[in-house]
C-alpha positions in Angstrom: -14.6 -1.7 -18.7 -14.0 0.9 -16.0 -14.0 4.6 -16.8 -10.3 4.9 -16.1 -9.5 2.0 -18.4 -11.5 3.6 -21.2 -9.7 6.9 -20.8 -6.3 5.2 -20.6 -6.9 3.4 -23.8 -6.8 6.8 -25.6 -4.6 9.0 -23.4 -1.8 8.0 -21.1 0.0 11.0 -19.5 2.4 11.2 -16.6 0.8 12.8 -13.6 4.0 14.6 -12.7 5.1 16.3 -16.0 2.1 15.4 -18.3 4.5 13.7 -20.7 3.6 10.4 -22.5 3.6 7.4 -20.2 3.6 3.6 -20.8 0.4 1.7 -20.6 1.8 -0.5 -17.8 3.3 2.3 -15.8 1.8 5.5 -14.5 5.0 7.6 -14.9 6.8 8.7 -18.0 10.4 7.3 -18.5 12.0 10.5 -17.2 9.9 10.7 -14.0 10.3 6.9 -13.6 14.1 7.4 -13.6 13.8 10.0 -10.9 11.6 7.7 -8.8 14.1 4.9 -9.3 16.7 7.0 -7.5 14.6 6.7 -4.3 14.0 3.0 -4.6 14.6 0.8 -1.6 16.9 -2.2 -1.8 16.2 -3.3 1.7 13.4 -3.2 4.3 12.3 0.5 4.5 12.2 0.3 8.3 10.9 -1.7 11.3 8.1 -0.7 13.6 7.9 -2.5 16.9 9.7 -5.4 15.3 7.4 -5.5 12.3 9.1 -5.1 8.9 7.9 -2.4 6.5 8.5 -3.1 2.8 8.2 0.0 0.5 9.2 0.7 -3.1 10.0 4.4 -2.7 11.3 6.8 0.0 9.2 9.9 0.1 11.8 12.4 0.9 11.3 16.1 1.7 13.3 17.1 -1.4 10.9 15.2 -3.6 7.7 16.0 -1.6 5.8 17.6 -4.5 6.8 14.8 -6.8 5.5 12.0 -4.6 2.5 14.0 -3.5 1.4 14.1 -7.2 2.4 10.5 -7.7 0.3 9.3 -4.7 -2.6 11.5 -5.7 -2.7 10.0 -9.2 -3.3 6.6 -7.7 -6.1 7.6 -5.3 -9.4 6.0 -6.0 -8.1 3.2 -8.1 -7.4 3.2 -11.8 -6.3 0.9 -14.7 -5.3 -2.6 -13.5 -2.0 -2.6 -15.5 -0.6 0.2 -13.3 -1.2 -1.8 -10.2 -0.1 -5.1 -11.7 3.3 -3.5 -12.4 3.6 -2.0 -8.9 2.5 -5.3 -7.3 5.1 -7.2 -9.3 7.8 -4.7 -8.2 6.9 -5.2 -4.6 7.0 -9.0 -4.9 10.3 -8.8 -6.7 11.8 -6.7 -3.9 10.4 -9.0 -1.3 12.0 -12.1 -2.9 15.4 -10.3 -2.8 15.3 -9.8 0.9 16.4 -12.8 3.0 15.2 -11.8 6.4 12.6 -12.5 7.8 12.0 -14.6 4.6 13.3 -17.8 6.3 10.6 -17.6 8.9 7.6 -17.1 6.6 8.4 -18.6 3.2 6.4 -21.7 3.8 3.5 -20.0 5.4 0.3 -19.2 3.4 0.0 -15.5 2.7 -3.1 -13.5 3.5 -3.2 -10.1 1.8 -5.2 -7.5 3.8 -5.7 -4.1 2.2 -6.2 -0.9 4.1 -9.9 -0.2 4.3 -11.3 1.6 1.3 -14.4 3.7 0.8 -17.9 2.3 0.7 -19.2 1.8 -2.9 -18.2 -1.6 -4.0 -15.3 -0.6 -6.4 -11.8 -1.4 -5.2 -9.8 1.8 -4.4 -6.0 2.2 -4.8 -4.9 0.2 -1.7 -7.4 -2.5 -2.4 -6.5 -2.7 -6.1 -2.8 -3.0 -5.2 -3.5 -5.7 -2.6 -5.8 -7.6 -5.1 -3.0 -7.6 -7.7 -0.4 -8.8 -5.2 -2.7 -11.6 -4.1 -3.3 -12.6 -7.8 0.4 -12.6 -8.6 1.4 -14.4 -5.4 -1.4 -16.9 -5.4 -2.4 -15.7 -2.0 -5.7 -15.2 -0.2 -7.2 -11.7 -0.6 -9.0 -10.7 2.6 -10.6 -7.2 2.7 -11.7 -7.6 6.3 -11.0 -4.1 7.7 -13.3 -1.1 7.9 -12.9 2.5 9.0 -13.8 3.3 12.6 -14.4 6.9 11.9 -15.5 9.0 8.9 -12.6 11.4 8.4 -9.5 10.9 6.3 -6.3 9.8 8.0 -4.2 12.4 6.2 -6.2 15.2 7.8 -5.3 14.0 11.3 -2.2 15.2 13.3 0.2 12.9 15.1 -1.7 12.9 18.4 -5.0 12.2 16.7 -3.6 9.3 14.7 -2.5 7.6 17.9 -5.4 8.6 20.1 -7.6 5.7 19.1 -8.0 2.9 16.5 -8.8 4.3 13.1 -9.9 0.9 11.7 -11.6 -2.3 12.9 -12.3 -5.7 11.6 -15.6 -6.8 10.2 -17.3 -9.1 12.7 -18.3 -11.5 10.0 -14.7 -12.0 8.9 -13.2 -12.8 12.3 -13.7 -16.6 11.7 -11.4 -16.4 8.7 -8.3 -15.4 10.7 -5.6 -18.0 11.2 -2.5 -17.2 13.4 -0.4 -19.7 11.4 -0.6 -17.5 8.2 1.6 -14.6 7.2 -0.5 -11.5 7.1 0.6 -8.7 4.7 -1.1 -5.4 5.3 -1.1 -3.3 2.1 -1.5 0.5 1.8 -0.2 3.2 -0.5 1.7 5.3 2.1 3.1 4.6 5.6 3.9 7.7 7.6 3.5 7.3 11.4 2.5 3.7 11.0 -0.6 4.1 13.1 -3.0 2.6 10.6 -0.8 -0.5 10.2 -0.4 -0.8 13.9 -4.2 -0.7 14.5 -4.6 -3.3 11.6 -2.2 -5.6 13.5 -4.3 -5.1 16.7 -7.6 -5.6 14.9 -6.3 -8.9 13.3 -5.6 -10.2 16.8 -1.8 -9.5 16.9 -0.8 -12.3 14.4 2.8 -13.3 15.1 3.6 -13.3 11.4 2.8 -9.8 10.0 4.4 -7.5 7.4 3.5 -4.0 6.1 3.8 -3.4 2.3 3.4 0.1 0.9 4.4 2.0 -2.2 5.8 5.0 -0.3 7.6 5.3 3.0 7.1 8.8 4.3 8.7 8.9 7.7 8.0 12.6 8.4 4.5 13.9 9.0 4.1 17.5 7.8 2.2 20.1 9.8 -1.4 20.4 8.8 -2.5 23.6 7.1 
């Protein structure tokens, strides 16, 4: 049993208000209701024709709320949290008709944003893993970081100045252009990471971006 799972078996508190939370959800009922108000009922946005599926809109009004929410997920955690979020993303996806007609019969490949070296799945990888398990899809952690720094510490120009990720050479043989590739991350802001993932995967024609939070505005760095 992982450390987080041991802790959560005794104490489950909401990272926003520190109230009691459910064992399958990270937020308490009150904070969950607030997050529900920002839920998407459609594709969050499109980027160069690529659809972006997100659960929540990270608004400026709720910046501190979602900053705490996202921070609580960093590094991974109890599997039930991610199972619930994965199920919510899959439910939303099935409710959207387009471009469902073009991809419904294609096998899915779930590609997580690259995590940190160490062997344990981090937040994006855990979310992608749970999506793959629930959808019966292939889980393919084939991307790695092309530099050592964190993406959140880079400004807009730096994010688009060069690829932040690349594909493992040994995984290139597993790519198949006939499949639907779903790139999974926790937050999409400028979309540069997802764009470079698309490039690294060889520009697959069937490609979607799935995230928990759509944060369309990049704040100035301190």
